[in-house]
N, C-alpha and C positions, 0 to 999 in steps of 0.2 A: 209574865211567866211564859206565855206562848213564845216569846222571843228566845227564851232559854231553850225550849224544845227545838225551835228552828235552827239554833246554833250548834246542835249536837248531831254529828254525822249519821247516827243510826236512824234519825228521823228525816233525813234528806229524801226528797221525792214524795213525801206524803202530802195529801191535799189539805186544804184548810179545814175541811169537815173532819178528817181523821185526826188532825192535830187538836181540834176543838174537843173531840171525844176524849182523847188522852188527857188533855188539860183539865177538862171538867170533872173527870173521874179520879184524877190524881190527888195527892195530898202533900202538904208541906210538913216537914219535921225539923225541929231545931235540936242540936246536940252541943253540949259543952265540951271543952277541951278534954281529951282522953276518954270521953264517954263512949261506951261500946254501942254500936249500931246493931250488930248481930255477932254471934259467936260461932266458931267452928262447930259443926254438928247440929246447929239450930235448923229446923225446917223453915222454909219461907217460900214465897212465890211473888217477890217484888223486885222490880228494877229500881235503882236509885240513881238520880242525876244530881250532881253536886251543883247547887246554886252559888254558894259561897263557902269559903273555908277549904279544908283539905281532909282527905280520908286516907288512913293507913290501913293496908291489907297485910295480914301476917298469919302464919301458921304457928301453932303451939304458943299462943298468946300468953304472956306472963310466965312462961316456963324458961328454964336456963338455956334451952336450945331453940328459943324463938327465932323464926326466920321471917324477915320482912320481904314481902313479895312485890309491893308497890306502894307508892304514895301518889294518890290521885288528886287532881286539881279541878277547879270549877269547869263545868261543861263536860266532865267525864262521867261515865256511868259505871255501875258495878251491880252485882247480884243477878246478872242475866243467866248464869248457868243454872241456878236453882229454878228459874222460871221455865227454862227449856227442858231440864231433866227431871224436875219435881223431886229432887233429892236434897239432902241437907247441905248446908254451906260447908265448903271445904276449907274455909279460912275465916278468920275474925276480922271485922272492920270496925275501926274506931276513929272518932273525930280527932283531928289535929288542929287545935284552936276552935273557937266557936264556928260551927258549921251548920248550914241550912241545906236540906236535901228535898228534892221533889221525888215522890215515889209513884210508881205505876204498878198496880197489882195484876196478878194473873187473871183475875175476873175481868179487869178492863181489857186485857189482851183478848180474852174470849169474846167480849162485846164487840171489839173491833173485827174479829174473825167473823162473827155472825152478821154484822151490819155492813162491813166493807171488806170482803175476803181478798180482793186485789190489793188493798192498802195493807192488810195484814201480811200478805205475801212479801210486799216490798220491805216491810219492817223486819220480818224474819230473815230475809236475805241480807239486809244491812247488818243485823246482829251477827249473822254467820260470818260476814266479811270482817267485822270488828274482832270477833273471836279469832279468826284466822290470822289477822294482823298481830294480835297479842301473842298468839302461839309462835309465830315467826320471830317476834322480838325475844320471847323466852328462849327459843332454840338458839338464837344468836348469842344471848347472854350465857347460856349453858356452854356452848362451844368455846366462847372466849375464856370462860372460867376454866374449862378443861385444858385449853392450851396453856394458860398461865400456870396452872397447877403442874402440868407435865413439864413445862420449862423449869419451874422451880424445883421439882423433884430431880430432874435430870441434872441440874446445876449442883444440887446438894450432893448427889452421888459422885459427880466429878470432883467436887471439893474434897469429899472424904477419900477418894482414890489417891489424892496427892499425899496423904499422910500414911 
């Protein structure tokens, strides 16, 4: 299990002692295909790392206007925004196929902060970098979508002008 943590970028640079604390206080959870891990609006304070399987993140789960935000793979994490903001989840996460997760609670992060503040600082900086990377990717997808929509609308208007 510690190998899993060592392979996830947000844990890069942490000492063996810090990784041991996170590992020893973490928990494993197994989910079946399509089983909900958490729902949009649920309170929580855990980060989840995917050991095996996949996790789909979406808004408006089960509604006609459901929007898929991401499908995550092994060694990726999710749930970190609730840990940092102490607000409810902004999306629903559910398993895609049999999935095993490793969770780290807010209480464990607090223990790391109290016992090894320097290690806690490294972890928070790594999380901030990961969130920044994801935001940049989302911005890129948004801009690509806008360009494609603009090109499509402009083309339709040109097509209509011919008639």
